[in-house]
N, C-alpha and C positions, 0 to 999 in steps of 0.2 A: 349632558356630559358629567361624569363623576368628578367631584372636586379633587384637586391635587395641590401639593405644596411644591413650589418651584424656586423660591428664593434660596440661593446657595448659602447665604449666611445663616438663615433659619435652619436649613437642612444640616449644615455642618455642626451647629450648636446642638442639635438633637442627637446626631450620630456620635459626637465626641463624648457623650455620656456613657456610651456602651464600651464594654471590653472588646478588644480586637479578637480576631479569629486566632485559633491555635496555630503554631508553626506549620507551614506547608499546606495550609488550608486557604482556599480562595473562593470568592463569588464574583463572577463576571456576568451579570444579567443585562443583556442588551435588548432594548425594545425597538419600536419603530422610530425613525428619525434620530433624534439626539438623546432619547430616553436611555439612561444607564443607571445601574446600581452596582457599585464595586465594593468588595470586602476583601481584606487581606490581614496578615499578622500586624500590619502597620496602621490599621484602622479602616474607616469607611469613607467613600465618596459617592455622591449621587447627584444627578441633575434634577431629580424629582422624587418625591415619595407620596403615596396616596394619603389623603387626609385622615382616613381611618387608622393607618399605621402611625401617622403623626399623633393622633389622640392616644393610641396604645403606648407609644414611647413616653408620653407625658404622664400616663395614669397607671401603667402596669410595671412591676419591678422586673424589667427585662435586662438580662445580663449581656446577651449578644444576639445578633441575627446570624443564623447558620445556613440559610438557603434563601435564594430569591429567584423568581422567574417572572418575566414581563410578557403579557399576552398581546393580542392584536390591537386592543383598545386600552385607554388609561384605566378603565374599571375592570380589566382582566389582569390579575397578578396573583402571586403566591409568595408569602414570606414566612419562613419558619423561625420561631423565636425561642431561644433558650432563656428560661426564667432564672432568677437569683437562687431559687430553691432547688434547681436542677431539673425541674420538669420542663416539658416542651408544649408550646401552643403554636397557633399560626394565625396569620391574617390573610384573608382571601377575598378577591374582588367579586362583585355581584354579577359580572358578565361571565357566565359559565355555560358550556354546551350541555344540553339535556342529559347526554350519556354520563358526563362527569358529575352532574348534579345527583343523578341516581346512585352513582358509585359513592359519593360523599355521604349521602343519607344512610346507606347501609354501613359504611365504614365507621361513622361517628357514633354508632351504637356501642362500639367497643373502645374502651379507653386505651387499650394496648395498640390497636390499629391506628387510632387517632394520633397518638404520640409519635408514630413512625411515618406519618403521611408526608409524601413529597409530590409536588406537581411540577412538571416542566411544560411550559407553553411554547407553541411555535406559530408559524405563519398560517394563514387561511383556516384558523380554528383548530389546528392540530394540537395534540397534547399527549403526554404520557403521565399517568398518575399511579402511585404505588405505595404500599405500606410494607410491613415486615413479611407478609405472606401472599398478598394478592396484587394484581396490576390491571390496568386498563389503558388502551391507547386508541387514537383515532386520527386518520388522515396523515399518518407518518409513512416514510418510505417502506415499501413491501419487504425489502431485505432486512430492515430493522425489525419488522414484525416477526419475520422468520427467526431471527436471533433470539427474540424474546420467547418465542414458542419453544425453542430448543433448550432453554434453561427452565422450562416449566413442566410440571407433572400433568397439567391439564390446561387446555385453552379452547376457546370457541370464538367464532366470528359471526357477527350479525350486522348487516348493512355495512357501515363504515367503521364499526367499532369491534375491537378484539379484546377479550378478557382472558386472564390466566391466573394460575397459582404457581408460585415459585417452588422448585424442587427442594431448595434449601435456603441459603441466604438470599436477601433481596438485592436489588440494584443499589449502587452507590451514586451513579450519575448516568445521564443519557443526554446526548445532543444530536441534532439532525438538521438537514436542509432539504428542501423539496427536490434538489438536483440528485438526490440519492446518497449524499454523504451522511455518515453517522459515526458516532463514537458512543460506546457504553462501557461502564466499569462495574464489575461485580467481584468484590473481594480482591484477590490478586490477579484476576483475569481482565485484561483490556481487549476489547474487540473494536474494530474500526474499518471503515471503507470510505475513502475520500475521492470524490468525483472531480473536483476542481484541481487543475494542475498546480496552482500556487499553494494550495493546502497540502497536497500529497508531497510536493517537493520539499516544503518546509518541514514536514513530518520526518521524512527520511534524512534530512539534514540534521535534525535533532539527534538521530541515532546513527549517524554516518560512521562507516567502518565496522559495523557490527553485522555478523551473519544472522540468518533468520532465527536460529535457535537462541543465540546470545541476545538478540534484539528483544525477544519476548520477555526473557527474564530480567533484562535491564530496565525495560519499560515498567514492569511491575515494581521494581525497586526505586526507580528514580523519578517517575512521572508524578507531578503534583496536581496538575489541572489542565483540562481541555475545554475550550469554548468554541462553538460554531454558531455564528449568528444565523437564525432562521429567516431573518428579515432582509438580508443583503440580496441583491438581484441575482448575482452569479454564485453565491455561496462562498465568497472569498474573504469574508470577514471572520477572523479566527484568532485564538490565543493558545499557545502551548507554553506551559511553565513547568520547569523541573524543580525537584526538591532542593533545599539548600540548608546550610547551618544557620542557626539564629544569628542575626546581625549582618548577614551577607546577602547581597542581592541575588535572587534566583536567576539561573539561566532561562531566557525566554525568547520567544518569537511571537510578535503581535502584528496583525495586519488589518487595517480597515479598508474595505473595497474602494478603489479609486485613489487611495493615498499611498505614500511610501511605507515600506515595511520597517518595523522597528525590531531590532535584535541586539543582544549583547554576546552572541556566539562568536562572531568574527567581525573584524574591521572591514566594513563594506562602504567605500566612499560614495558609491552611487546609490546605496541603500535600496537596491532592488533584490528580488528573489533570485539567487543563483541556483541553477539546477544542480541536484546532487550528482556526484560523479557517475553513479550507475544508471542515472536516468537523464541523459543529455537532452537538451531542448532541440527539437527538430521541427522547424516551422514549414507550413505549406505542403504537408505530406498528403498524398492522395490515398484516402482510406481504401479505395478499391484495390490497391496493391498490397495491402497488409496480408500477412499469412500467420496463422497460429501454429505454434510448435511446442513440443514438450521435450525438455532436456532428458537425455537417456541416462546420464550419470553425473555425479558430482565432479566439478572441474574447478581447481584453484586457479585464480588469475595468474597466468604465467609471466606477465611483464608488469611494469609499473604504469603502463598506459591505462588510465581510468576508463577508456572506452573498450578495453579488452575484457570482456565479461567473465567473471567467475559464475559457475552454475551450481545449482542444487538439483539432485536427481528428482525428476517429477515436476520441476518448476515449469509453469506455463509462461511462454514467451510470445511477444508480439514482434514478428520479423518485419522490420520497417523497410529494408532494402536488401535485395539479393545482389551480391557483388560478383556473381558468376565465378570466374577463375581468379579474381583479384582478391586482395586482402580485405577481410571483413572483420567484424567484432568477435565472431565465433564461427568456427568452421561448421559447415552443414552436417558433417558426420557425427556431431555431438547431439543432434536433435532429431526428433521424429516430427514430421510435418503433419498437422491434423487434417490437411486436405488430401492426404495420401488416399488413393482410391482402393488400396488393397484390402481394407477392412470394412468396405461398404456392405459386404455380406454379413448379416447379423450373426450367423453361426460362426464365421471366422473371428469376428470381434469378440464374441463370448468365449470362444476357445482360447484366444490369446489372453483375455482377462483372467480366466481360471488358471492358465499356465503361469502367469505372473504372480497370482496370489499364492500358488504352491511354492514358488521360489522365495517370495517375500515374507510369508507368514511362518517364520521360525521363532519359537518362544524366546523372548528377551532380546531380539535382534532388530526389530523393525525401527527404522529411523525416519522414513518418509511415507506419507499416505499414498496409495495408488493414484496415479494421475488419471482420474476418471474421464477427462475430456479426450484423452488419447484413444479411448475405446469407443466412445459414442458422442456425437454432437449433432443430433438430428433435428431437435426441436427449434423452430423459428417463431414460436408464438410470442407476440408482443409482451404478454403478461409475464413471460419467463425471462425476458431479456436481462432485466436488472439482476435477478438472482444468479444467472449464469455468468454475468460480468463481475460479480462480487468476488474479489480475489481472496476474501476470507472464508468463502464457502467452497463447495466441491467443484464448481464449474459446470455442473450438469443440473437438470431439473428432473421432476418426476416422470416426464414424458420420455426423456433420454434413458433413464434407468429402465423404464418399461420396455423400450426398444432393445436395450442390451440384454435384459433377462429373458425376453421372449426368444432370443437367439439360442437359448438352451434347448428348446423343444420340449421342455418339461414344465412349463409355466402352469402353476396351480396354487391354490390356497395353501395346501399342506407343504408344497415345495418351498413356497415363500417363507412360511413359518419356520421351517428348518433352516433355511439360508439366513434368515434374519438373526438367528442366534449368534452367528459369527461376528456381527457388528454391534452386539451389546457392549456398551463402553467398558464395563468391568472385565468382560471376557476378552475383548479386543486388546485391553491394556496388557494382558499377559504376553502378547507378541511383541510389545514395544520395549525398546531400551528404557530402563527406569527413568532416565532424565528426559525422555521424549514423550512419555505417556500422557501427561496433562495437556501437552500441546496437540497431540493427535486424537485424543478421545472425542473432542467436539465434532470432528469430521466423521468418526465412526457413528456417533450419535445421529448425525444427519442421515446416514445410510440406514440406520435402524428405524428412524422415523419414517423415511420414504418407503421402506419395505412394509411397514405397518399400514401406510396409506394404500399401497397396492393390494394388500390383503383385504382391506375394507372394500375396495372396488371389486375384488373377486367374489365377495359374498353377495354383491348386488347384480352380478351378471346373470 
């Protein structure tokens, strides 16, 4: 076992020598059991530090610790250190997967790459590592891999490892859990998908009262930090922190699985997670009765009843209960049910798809991306399930798109190549309202990438 320092007094004395983090910067590194390393503008706290880092703190002129990640074992860790002279170095544990070891050997040949290195460890030997231009990951949720590929100019997969090259700026942060939850930050873009109810409800509570468009811009401006512990059983240990002014306590929601939630957002005597108004808690629902639907148009909430839904055109809904002729949360005339048999004919589905594109694609007017799941939802492959359930993606997979496009009757390499041009992010942006372009372009990029994949398959036929 790799030696560690666990005495709280010794650790505190070591960390008190360091300068705290800059305002609105945080480190919440959670390991197995009670292992923690916390950093904030108020200083550092830890339940343990590796003996190698202990030695570094005593012998190297370190200004502050700017990044920390704890792996599956005490000798699996990564700490990024800012030196007094402004340069950066790091302390890394000896327990490293072979793929990560190879990545580090190649990376450390370049001083520039080495100074920008970051590693995030997770459960079961999972990790994401990156520098200013390249990245590698292993054993992380497939929907996170897909998002990394979408922000890359090149990527390749071998065994359980995926590598890539960033198109432009690198990641700032990434978190995940094996249940499929993930969060990633890149510049002003935050992407997320939370599988656990307690996490998603807390997230929407953070941004309660904001529409989809306003929420994205507000998150970019106000969010300071996200932590998802990869080591909790259900993925329900998390921390959300907003930015604040110096000297003031930041708004936060923190929850450790199996314990009470802590938050300074509202006074909550029971200190339990209240469901956000648009996402009421409904227990013991039979999943066999669920129906998927797509909202036909935007609808403002007509009453003050928080269960009376407002809608955004193209929004995907999960219909929990059909009230027949009684009062429900939204009238059925406002939605298209995805189990409607009318579009099972591929030709009819494709014809409706093209008709809608003609209506929607007016230069400078597009506000919402086409609801792809309303045209096709055929694929039931297990490996595609998570991608299709990810609300931050298109809701369809490559097999669905193939089924839809084959309904054209003109499916070929050249036809795909011509059709792909429509979805090039820069060209697609011309159809968007200026304030919506950055939000919608990633979805167009997904279509562009999937068209390219289908073109590759055409050449192999």
